[in-house]
C-alpha positions as CSV (number, residue, x, y, z in Angstrom):
1,M,72.4,93.5,125.1
2,T,71.6,92.5,121.6
3,A,73.8,89.5,120.1
4,L,75.6,91.0,118.1
5,L,77.0,93.3,121.1
6,L,77.2,90.1,123.6
7,L,79.4,88.3,120.9
8,L,82.0,91.8,120.3
9,T,81.8,92.5,124.6
10,M,82.7,88.2,124.4
11,L,85.8,88.4,121.8
12,G,87.3,91.7,123.8
13,F,86.9,93.7,120.5
14,L,85.4,96.8,122.2
15,S,88.4,96.6,124.6
16,D,90.8,96.4,121.8
17,A,89.2,99.1,119.1
18,A,89.4,101.8,121.9
19,R,93.4,101.0,122.8
20,A,94.6,102.2,119.2
21,T,97.3,104.1,118.4
22,D,95.9,105.6,115.2
23,T,92.0,106.1,115.0
24,L,90.4,105.2,112.5
25,C,87.8,107.8,111.9
26,S,84.8,107.5,109.3
27,L,80.9,108.2,109.0
28,P,78.2,106.0,109.7
29,P,77.4,103.8,106.2
30,V,74.6,105.2,104.3
31,T,72.7,102.3,105.0
32,Y,72.1,102.6,109.3
33,A,69.8,105.1,109.1
34,A,67.4,103.9,107.2
35,A,67.6,99.9,109.5
36,K,67.4,102.1,112.7
37,I,64.4,103.0,111.6
38,A,62.7,99.9,110.1
39,Y,64.6,97.3,112.7
40,P,64.1,99.3,115.6
41,D,65.4,96.2,117.9
42,S,68.7,96.8,115.8
43,A,69.4,100.2,116.2
44,F,71.6,99.3,119.3
45,A,73.7,96.9,117.6
46,L,74.3,98.9,114.3
47,D,75.2,102.4,116.5
48,Q,77.6,100.1,118.3
49,L,79.6,99.5,114.6
50,E,79.2,102.7,114.1
51,S,81.5,103.8,116.2
52,M,84.0,101.0,115.3
53,G,85.2,103.2,112.1
54,I,83.6,101.2,109.2
55,A,85.4,102.9,106.1
56,T,83.4,105.5,104.3
57,W,82.7,104.6,101.2
58,Y,83.4,107.2,98.5
59,S,81.8,106.3,95.3
60,D,79.8,107.7,92.4
61,R,77.3,105.1,93.0
62,D,74.1,106.4,94.0
63,V,73.8,103.6,96.8
64,N,76.8,105.4,98.4
65,G,75.2,108.3,98.6
66,N,76.4,112.3,97.0
67,A,80.4,111.9,96.9
68,T,81.1,115.8,97.0
69,Q,79.2,115.9,100.4
70,T,80.1,112.0,101.8
71,A,84.2,113.5,101.5
72,T,83.4,117.1,102.5
73,D,80.8,115.6,106.1
74,L,84.1,113.1,107.0
75,V,86.4,116.1,106.8
76,A,84.9,117.6,109.4
77,S,83.4,115.3,111.3
78,C,86.9,113.6,112.2
79,P,89.0,115.0,114.4
80,E,92.7,115.6,112.7
81,S,94.5,114.1,114.7
82,S,92.4,111.0,113.8
83,R,93.7,108.6,110.4
84,L,90.5,109.2,107.5
85,S,88.7,105.5,106.7
86,V,88.1,105.7,103.0
87,V,86.9,103.0,99.9
88,V,87.9,104.4,97.0
89,C,85.2,103.3,94.5
90,G,84.5,104.8,91.1
91,L,86.1,102.8,88.5
92,P,84.3,104.0,85.4
93,N,82.8,100.3,84.4
94,K,83.4,99.5,87.5
95,D,82.9,94.9,88.8
96,C,83.4,94.4,85.0
97,D,82.9,90.7,85.1
98,A,80.6,90.2,88.1
99,G,78.6,93.6,87.3
100,Y,77.2,93.6,90.6
101,S,78.4,97.1,91.3
102,N,78.5,99.1,88.2
103,G,75.3,100.4,88.2
104,N,73.7,103.7,88.6
105,G,77.5,105.3,88.3
106,T,77.9,108.8,87.4
107,V,81.5,108.0,86.5
108,K,81.3,107.3,82.7
109,T,84.8,108.1,81.0
110,G,88.8,108.4,82.2
111,A,88.6,112.5,82.2
112,D,85.3,111.6,85.2
113,Y,87.3,109.6,87.1
114,E,90.2,112.1,86.9
115,E,87.6,114.6,88.3
116,F,86.2,112.0,91.1
117,I,90.1,111.6,92.5
118,T,90.9,115.2,92.6
119,N,87.5,116.2,93.7
120,L,89.0,114.0,96.7
121,T,92.3,115.3,97.4
122,T,91.0,118.6,97.7
123,L,88.6,118.5,100.2
124,V,91.3,115.8,102.2
125,G,94.3,118.2,101.6
126,N,96.6,116.6,103.7
127,R,95.4,115.1,106.4
128,K,95.3,110.9,107.3
129,V,93.9,109.4,105.9
130,L,94.3,105.4,104.9
131,Y,92.5,104.8,101.2
132,V,91.6,101.4,99.9
133,L,91.6,101.4,96.4
134,E,88.9,100.4,93.8
135,P,87.7,97.2,94.9
136,D,88.6,94.4,92.7
137,A,90.5,96.2,90.0
138,V,93.9,94.4,90.5
139,G,92.3,90.9,90.4
140,L,90.2,91.8,87.5
141,I,92.8,93.6,85.0
142,A,94.9,90.3,86.3
143,N,92.5,88.2,84.4
144,K,93.7,89.7,81.2
145,G,89.7,90.4,80.4
146,C,87.1,93.6,80.7
147,A,89.6,95.3,82.7
148,V,92.0,95.5,80.0
149,E,89.7,96.4,78.0
150,Y,87.9,99.0,79.6
151,G,91.9,100.9,80.6
152,Y,91.6,100.2,84.4
153,Q,95.6,100.0,85.2
154,S,96.1,103.7,82.8
155,N,92.9,104.7,85.7
156,L,94.9,102.9,88.4
157,S,97.8,104.9,87.8
158,M,96.5,108.2,87.6
159,A,94.7,108.5,91.0
160,I,97.9,106.7,92.4
161,S,99.0,109.8,91.2
162,L,96.6,112.0,92.9
163,L,95.4,111.0,95.4
164,S,100.0,110.2,96.7
165,D,100.1,114.7,96.1
166,N,99.2,113.6,100.3
167,P,102.5,113.3,102.4
168,N,99.9,111.7,104.3
169,A,97.6,109.1,102.7
170,E,98.3,105.5,103.3
171,I,97.4,103.7,100.0
172,Y,96.1,100.0,99.4
173,L,95.6,99.0,95.7
174,D,92.7,96.2,96.2
175,V,93.8,92.9,95.3
176,G,91.2,89.6,95.1
177,F,93.0,87.7,98.2
178,W,92.5,84.2,95.2
179,T,95.2,85.8,93.1
180,L,97.6,85.1,95.7
181,E,97.0,81.3,96.4
182,R,98.8,79.6,93.6
183,S,102.5,81.4,92.3
184,D,101.7,81.7,88.6
185,T,98.6,84.8,89.4
186,A,100.3,86.3,92.2
187,D,103.7,86.6,90.0
188,I,100.8,88.5,87.5
189,V,100.0,90.3,90.6
190,A,103.3,91.1,91.5
191,Q,103.8,92.8,88.4
192,I,100.8,95.2,88.5
193,V,101.2,96.8,92.1
194,K,105.2,97.3,90.7
195,E,103.7,98.6,87.3
196,L,101.1,101.0,89.4
197,A,104.1,101.7,91.7
198,Q,105.7,103.5,89.4
199,A,102.5,105.8,89.7
200,G,102.9,107.3,92.9
201,R,103.2,106.1,96.6
202,I,101.8,102.5,97.9
203,K,102.0,101.2,100.9
204,G,100.5,97.8,100.5
205,I,97.2,96.0,99.3
206,A,94.1,95.7,101.0
207,L,92.6,92.0,101.0
208,N,89.4,89.9,101.8
209,T,87.6,93.2,100.7
210,S,84.1,92.3,101.0
211,N,85.0,88.9,101.8
212,Y,84.6,86.3,104.1
213,R,87.8,84.6,104.9
214,S,89.8,84.4,108.2
215,T,92.7,86.9,109.4
216,T,94.7,84.2,109.8
217,Q,94.8,83.1,105.9
218,I,95.0,86.6,104.4
219,A,97.8,86.9,106.7
220,E,99.7,84.0,104.4
221,L,98.5,85.0,101.1
222,C,100.0,88.4,101.8
223,A,103.1,87.0,102.5
224,N,102.6,84.9,99.2
225,F,102.6,88.3,97.9
226,Q,105.8,89.8,99.7
227,T,108.1,86.6,97.9
228,A,106.3,87.4,94.7
229,V,107.2,91.0,94.7
230,G,110.5,90.4,96.7
231,S,109.8,92.1,99.3
232,T,108.6,92.1,102.9
233,D,108.1,96.9,103.0
234,I,104.7,96.5,101.6
235,H,102.6,95.4,103.9
236,C,98.4,94.6,104.0
237,V,95.2,95.7,105.1
238,V,92.5,92.9,106.2
239,D,88.5,93.4,105.7
240,T,87.8,91.7,108.9
241,S,84.3,93.3,108.9
242,R,82.6,89.8,108.1
243,N,85.5,87.0,108.6
244,F,84.3,85.4,112.2
245,Q,84.1,82.3,111.1
246,E,83.2,79.8,114.0
247,F,79.2,79.4,112.6
248,A,80.4,79.5,109.4
249,N,81.4,76.8,106.7
250,A,85.0,77.6,107.2
251,S,85.9,75.4,104.0
252,S,83.6,77.2,101.4
253,T,85.0,79.6,98.8
254,E,81.4,81.2,98.7
255,W,82.1,84.9,98.7
256,C,77.7,86.4,98.6
257,N,76.3,86.5,101.1
258,V,77.0,83.8,103.2
259,R,75.4,81.7,105.5
260,K,76.1,82.5,109.4
261,A,79.0,84.6,108.2
262,G,80.2,86.5,111.7
263,I,81.9,90.3,112.5
264,G,85.0,90.0,112.7
265,A,87.6,91.7,115.0
266,P,87.1,95.3,114.6
267,P,89.2,98.3,113.0
268,T,92.6,99.0,114.6
269,N,96.1,99.4,113.9
270,I,97.9,96.9,116.6
271,T,97.8,93.7,114.7
272,D,100.8,91.7,115.9
273,M,100.9,90.5,113.1
274,G,104.1,91.4,110.9
275,N,102.6,92.3,107.7
276,I,99.3,93.6,108.1
277,D,99.1,96.7,108.7
278,Y,95.5,97.5,109.9
279,L,92.5,95.0,110.4
280,V,89.3,97.4,108.5
281,Y,85.6,97.2,108.3
282,V,85.9,97.5,104.2
283,K,82.0,96.3,103.5
284,P,79.8,97.8,106.4
285,P,78.3,94.8,108.1
286,G,75.0,94.2,107.5
287,D,75.1,94.7,103.5
288,S,74.2,92.7,100.7
289,D,77.1,91.7,98.3
290,G,74.6,91.4,95.2
291,T,71.4,89.2,94.3
292,C,73.5,86.2,94.4
293,V,71.3,84.0,91.8
294,D,73.4,81.4,91.0
295,Q,75.7,80.7,93.6
296,T,76.8,77.6,96.5
297,A,74.3,76.7,98.6
298,D,76.2,78.6,101.3
299,A,75.0,81.8,99.4
300,M,72.1,83.2,100.7
301,R,70.5,85.7,97.8
302,G,69.6,89.3,98.9
303,P,68.5,92.4,97.7
304,P,70.9,94.3,95.0
305,A,75.0,95.1,96.3
306,G,75.3,97.4,98.9
307,E,71.8,97.9,100.3
308,F,71.2,96.7,104.2
309,F,70.1,92.6,104.6
310,R,67.5,92.0,107.6
311,V,68.0,88.1,107.1
312,K,71.5,88.5,106.9
313,N,72.1,90.6,110.0
314,Q,70.3,88.8,111.7
315,L,72.7,85.5,110.4
316,Q,75.9,87.7,110.9
317,S,74.3,88.7,114.3
318,A,73.5,85.5,115.8
């Protein structure tokens, strides 16, 4: 048994995943097949992770595979009773600040994006689905910089409108958790979400995407958001894919290939927290956050964002 599987078993994660009442279904991350061949000693652990429902990225970037084929395979492979778990990542000029995730994308314009989203909705139909919509987009809109220049909000409104046509879709707008740490920025985010909600049905927001903050901390920030938006009806989902902190520097604010971060509690809708609907694995454990040049001492330099990072996976599994 690998260190990773032993850790998951000790923490009770395997049994918890089995008792979920709304089973999240996805495809294996595209990086894992090659990783299992390159690093056969990690293959069994990666197989176990695949069974936990790591969200499938419907993306215009070639590192995530062909978007149409991905959505087709997802719908075909998941039972009708399950809920598809999908990250939508195709905004034109995405990640316009850091720039780690904006290369090699096929979506260049608003018209491209509408076609990209329409293609997804056609393939998914009225299946039950959980959408995490456009990582980092709302946080970048709140910064009033490049996201405004590139029309993020209008494109998000269009996506929400189209995705909402499915009555069984649960849409969570991705929001950078750091925007909720202060009341002034939380108020800005709340206003953006209210405006976007006019375009369709938003069930809540996604927090901690591709990040490392603890679930307890994120639940508190979700409460901050509920206060700012003036409603407890809007809930949150938490990316727990890398937020096990026993061996990490919990006080660090680093976000890029954090040293000694661990795999957190597996995807489930049994959260025991009133404002948290799901724990989800948004970022596949072991995938790189980017090259991480000029980051803090808590970061490790790695391959480009989205590629499998052998050293990072070893640390997460230790």
